[in-house]
C-alpha positions as CSV (number, residue, x, y, z in Angstrom):
1,M,36.7,-50.3,16.6
2,P,33.8,-51.9,14.7
3,E,33.9,-52.5,11.1
4,P,32.0,-50.0,9.0
5,R,28.6,-51.7,7.8
6,P,28.6,-52.0,4.0
7,V,26.4,-49.8,1.9
8,A,25.1,-49.7,-1.5
9,L,24.3,-46.4,-4.0
10,A,21.6,-46.4,-6.3
11,L,20.9,-43.6,-8.8
12,T,17.7,-43.5,-10.1
13,D,15.4,-40.7,-12.2
14,T,12.2,-42.6,-11.0
15,P,12.4,-42.6,-6.7
16,T,9.0,-43.8,-5.3
17,I,7.5,-41.7,-2.8
18,A,8.3,-44.1,-0.1
19,E,12.1,-43.7,-1.2
20,E,11.8,-39.8,-1.1
21,R,9.8,-39.6,2.0
22,S,12.9,-41.5,3.5
23,V,15.7,-39.1,1.9
24,R,13.7,-35.9,3.4
25,G,13.3,-37.9,6.5
26,A,17.0,-38.5,7.2
27,L,17.6,-35.1,6.5
28,R,15.0,-33.8,8.9
29,E,16.5,-36.0,11.5
30,A,19.9,-34.3,11.1
31,D,18.8,-31.1,11.0
32,A,16.5,-31.7,14.4
33,A,19.9,-33.0,15.8
34,A,21.7,-29.7,14.9
35,G,18.9,-27.9,16.6
36,F,16.8,-26.9,13.6
37,P,13.7,-29.2,14.1
38,H,11.4,-29.8,11.3
39,D,8.1,-27.2,11.1
40,T,7.6,-27.0,7.3
41,R,4.2,-26.0,5.9
42,P,2.9,-25.9,2.7
43,L,1.5,-22.1,1.3
44,A,-0.3,-21.6,-1.7
45,V,-2.2,-18.7,-3.1
46,L,-4.5,-20.3,-6.0
47,L,-5.6,-18.4,-9.3
48,H,-9.0,-19.4,-10.3
49,D,-9.9,-18.4,-13.9
50,E,-13.7,-18.0,-15.0
51,A,-14.2,-21.6,-15.3
52,G,-13.0,-22.4,-11.8
53,K,-9.6,-23.9,-12.9
54,V,-6.7,-23.4,-11.4
55,A,-4.7,-21.0,-14.1
56,G,-1.5,-19.8,-11.7
57,G,-0.9,-18.7,-8.5
58,L,2.1,-19.1,-5.7
59,W,3.2,-22.4,-4.7
60,G,5.9,-22.2,-1.7
61,R,6.4,-23.3,1.9
62,T,7.2,-21.5,5.5
63,G,9.8,-23.1,7.8
64,W,12.5,-21.9,10.0
65,S,10.7,-18.1,10.2
66,W,11.3,-17.7,6.3
67,L,8.9,-18.4,3.7
68,T,10.2,-19.9,0.5
69,I,8.6,-19.4,-2.9
70,E,9.0,-22.1,-5.0
71,S,6.6,-20.9,-8.0
72,L,5.0,-17.7,-9.0
73,A,2.9,-17.6,-12.2
74,V,0.1,-15.7,-13.5
75,P,-1.0,-16.3,-17.3
76,P,0.0,-13.8,-20.0
77,A,-3.8,-13.1,-20.6
78,L,-4.2,-12.1,-16.7
79,R,-0.9,-9.8,-16.6
80,R,-1.0,-6.3,-16.2
81,A,-3.9,-6.2,-14.0
82,G,-2.2,-6.5,-10.6
83,L,-2.7,-10.0,-9.9
84,G,0.8,-11.0,-9.5
85,T,1.0,-8.4,-6.9
86,R,-1.6,-9.3,-5.3
87,I,-0.6,-13.0,-4.9
88,L,2.8,-12.0,-3.5
89,A,1.2,-9.5,-0.8
90,M,-1.4,-12.6,0.2
91,A,1.3,-15.1,0.7
92,E,3.7,-12.9,2.4
93,E,0.7,-11.6,5.0
94,E,0.1,-15.6,5.7
95,A,3.9,-15.9,6.0
96,R,3.7,-13.2,8.6
97,A,0.9,-14.5,10.6
98,R,2.9,-17.9,10.8
99,G,6.0,-15.8,12.4
100,C,8.1,-15.4,9.3
101,I,10.7,-12.8,9.2
102,G,11.8,-13.0,5.7
103,A,10.9,-14.4,2.0
104,R,12.9,-15.5,-0.7
105,L,13.0,-17.0,-4.0
106,E,14.9,-17.7,-7.1
107,T,14.5,-16.7,-11.0
108,C,16.6,-16.4,-14.0
109,S,13.9,-14.1,-15.7
110,P,15.1,-10.8,-15.9
111,E,11.5,-9.5,-16.0
112,A,10.5,-11.6,-12.8
113,R,13.8,-9.8,-11.2
114,R,12.2,-6.1,-12.1
115,F,8.8,-7.4,-10.7
116,C,10.2,-8.8,-7.3
117,E,12.7,-5.8,-7.0
118,T,9.6,-3.2,-7.1
119,A,7.6,-5.5,-4.5
120,G,10.8,-4.8,-2.1
121,Y,12.9,-8.0,-2.9
122,V,16.8,-7.3,-3.3
123,V,19.2,-9.5,-4.9
124,S,21.0,-11.5,-2.3
125,G,23.2,-13.5,-4.6
126,T,23.6,-14.9,-7.9
127,I,24.7,-17.8,-10.0
128,E,26.0,-17.4,-13.5
129,D,25.2,-19.5,-16.4
130,C,22.6,-21.4,-14.5
131,P,20.9,-22.3,-16.9
132,P,23.7,-21.6,-19.3
133,G,24.1,-18.0,-21.0
134,Q,21.8,-16.6,-18.3
135,T,21.9,-15.8,-14.5
136,R,20.0,-17.2,-11.5
137,F,19.2,-14.6,-9.0
138,T,18.3,-15.4,-5.5
139,L,16.2,-12.5,-4.2
140,T,15.0,-11.9,-0.4
141,K,13.0,-9.4,1.5
142,R,12.8,-8.9,5.3
143,L,9.0,-8.9,6.2
144,G,7.7,-6.4,8.3
145,M,10.5,-4.1,8.0
146,V,10.8,-1.5,5.3
147,P,11.9,-2.6,2.0
148,A,15.4,-1.7,0.1
149,E,14.7,0.9,-2.7
150,P,14.5,-0.9,-6.0
151,W,17.8,0.6,-7.6
152,P,20.4,-2.3,-7.6
153,E,22.3,-1.0,-10.6
154,A,22.5,2.5,-8.8
155,A,26.2,3.9,-8.8
156,G,25.8,6.4,-5.9
157,P,24.5,5.6,-2.3
158,R,21.0,4.5,-2.2
159,A,18.0,6.7,-0.9
160,T,16.5,5.4,2.3
161,I,12.4,5.9,3.0
162,T,11.3,6.4,6.3
163,R,7.4,6.8,7.4
164,S,6.1,9.2,9.8
165,E,2.9,10.1,10.8
166,G,3.2,13.8,12.1
167,E,1.4,16.6,10.4
168,W,3.8,19.1,10.7
169,D,6.6,17.0,9.9
170,P,9.6,18.8,8.1
171,L,9.0,16.8,5.6
172,V,5.9,18.8,4.8
173,G,7.5,22.1,4.0
174,V,10.1,20.1,1.8
175,L,7.4,18.7,-0.5
176,E,5.4,22.0,-0.7
177,D,8.7,24.0,-1.9
178,G,9.6,21.3,-4.2
179,L,5.8,21.3,-5.8
180,T,5.8,25.0,-5.6
181,G,8.9,25.1,-8.0
182,F,7.6,22.6,-10.1
183,N,4.3,23.8,-10.6
184,M,5.0,27.5,-10.8
185,P,5.3,27.5,-14.6
186,F,1.9,26.1,-14.9
187,G,-0.5,27.4,-12.1
188,G,1.6,30.2,-10.7
189,H,2.1,31.1,-6.9
190,H,-0.1,28.3,-4.8
191,G,-1.3,31.2,-2.4
192,F,-1.7,28.4,0.4
193,R,-2.8,29.7,3.5
194,A,-5.1,28.0,6.2
195,V,-8.4,29.4,7.2
196,N,-10.3,28.4,10.6
197,F,-13.6,29.4,12.3
198,A,-14.2,28.2,15.8
199,V,-17.4,27.7,17.1
200,R,-17.7,28.5,21.5
201,R,-20.5,28.5,23.5
202,P,-21.5,31.8,25.5
203,G,-18.3,32.2,28.1
204,D,-16.8,29.0,27.1
205,A,-12.9,29.6,25.5
206,K,-12.5,26.2,24.5
207,P,-14.0,25.7,21.0
208,V,-16.8,23.2,20.7
209,G,-17.0,23.1,16.8
210,G,-16.2,24.8,13.8
211,L,-14.7,24.4,10.6
212,S,-11.0,24.3,9.2
213,G,-9.8,24.7,5.8
214,H,-7.0,26.4,3.3
215,V,-6.9,28.2,0.1
216,L,-4.9,26.6,-2.6
217,Y,-4.7,28.0,-6.0
218,R,-7.6,30.2,-5.9
219,W,-10.0,27.3,-4.5
220,F,-11.1,27.1,-0.9
221,F,-11.3,23.6,0.4
222,V,-13.2,22.6,3.8
223,K,-11.0,20.0,5.3
224,L,-13.3,19.7,8.6
225,L,-16.4,20.7,9.7
226,Y,-18.1,19.9,12.9
227,L,-21.0,20.7,15.3
228,P,-22.0,19.1,18.1
229,E,-25.6,17.2,17.9
230,D,-27.3,20.5,20.4
231,L,-25.9,23.1,17.8
232,R,-27.3,21.4,14.7
233,R,-30.4,22.3,12.9
234,G,-30.1,26.2,14.0
235,G,-28.5,27.4,10.8
236,L,-25.3,27.5,12.3
237,G,-24.0,24.8,10.0
238,A,-25.0,26.9,7.1
239,A,-23.9,30.2,8.4
240,L,-20.2,28.4,8.6
241,L,-20.2,27.8,5.0
242,R,-21.3,31.4,4.3
243,R,-18.2,32.6,6.5
244,A,-16.1,30.3,4.6
245,E,-17.5,31.4,1.5
246,V,-17.1,35.1,2.2
247,E,-13.4,34.5,3.2
248,A,-12.8,32.3,0.0
249,L,-14.2,35.6,-1.9
250,A,-12.5,38.1,-0.3
251,G,-9.2,36.1,-1.2
252,G,-10.0,35.9,-4.6
253,C,-11.4,32.1,-4.8
254,I,-13.1,31.0,-7.7
255,G,-15.1,28.1,-5.6
256,I,-15.1,26.2,-2.3
257,W,-15.1,22.3,-2.7
258,L,-15.2,19.3,0.3
259,D,-15.9,15.9,0.5
260,T,-17.8,13.6,2.9
261,F,-19.1,10.2,3.1
262,S,-22.1,11.1,5.7
263,F,-25.2,10.3,3.7
264,Q,-26.9,12.9,6.2
265,A,-24.1,15.6,5.0
266,R,-24.6,15.3,1.4
267,P,-28.2,16.8,1.2
268,F,-27.1,19.5,3.5
269,Y,-24.5,20.5,1.1
270,E,-26.7,20.2,-1.4
271,K,-29.1,22.4,-0.1
272,Q,-26.4,25.1,0.5
273,G,-25.7,25.0,-3.5
274,Y,-23.2,22.5,-3.9
275,R,-23.3,20.0,-6.4
276,V,-21.4,16.1,-6.8
277,F,-18.7,16.1,-9.2
278,G,-17.1,12.9,-8.3
279,T,-17.9,9.7,-6.0
280,I,-15.7,6.9,-4.6
281,D,-17.5,3.9,-3.3
282,D,-16.3,1.9,-0.4
283,F,-14.5,4.7,1.0
284,P,-14.9,3.7,4.1
285,P,-15.9,0.3,3.1
286,G,-19.5,0.0,3.1
287,H,-20.0,3.8,2.4
288,S,-19.4,6.0,-0.5
289,R,-17.3,9.6,-0.6
290,H,-18.9,12.3,-2.4
291,Y,-16.5,15.1,-3.5
292,L,-18.7,18.2,-4.1
293,M,-18.1,21.7,-5.1
294,K,-19.5,25.4,-5.3
295,R,-18.7,28.0,-7.7
296,L,-18.1,31.6,-6.6
297,D,-17.4,33.4,-9.5
298,G,-20.8,33.1,-11.3
299,A,-19.3,30.2,-13.9
300,R,-21.7,27.3,-14.4
301,A,-20.7,24.4,-11.8
């Protein structure tokens, strides 16, 4: 058996770049031999101030299908504006694009822990007295999955959140019943009911257009109004609105309202006596969504 070769150990707090690379290289070779090849890539989100100087941001790396966040900082003067959330979301999105399934970070700041939990991270481990007198938390988040709910100190079972897209999901009834009970002392019964007017061509049972809306708290909301091209400009759209207004008045409504992002629809509604009471720009991007209303009780709009 060959004699072990002599080795030397040296402790230093001033390692050279070459020495650091050698140590990291040895670790990478060992990892690769164990079936974990090196695939680390830096990932940074830089926050520039008005002068163009980097004032904060996120620094980390991706590797082995995980994002490791080493630093995340927003200057105190720039906080409370959602920048931290945006920075974290940008890093997570890039990590997903790189095929990462999770993200992790460490902090001993209770404030940072709460921020991360709000963003969907959960405490996966703790080290007491690191630094002395404080607890270091390791937080993780599975990317692409529903995040765990931010109630880490809850004594009982946590609630769960699931997503659906069905307009007639049973959840809708639960929410309506709950909100009805909550709002009853303030606004009375909501009086919700759906109202639809279908437009059909002569001899055709299938609708080709119409108006769909609902009554809520003595207001009529026009949800959808559509007519095919060949049925426009003949007064049919105005007739649909008048039918909706008659229905609303018969039901005791005091007004009718709707929203649109069509630059052609807005003057049509204004011609029928509606006025814009609110606007959201870039909804959808590049367009303005206008909210219009018309009082039916004679009060000034």
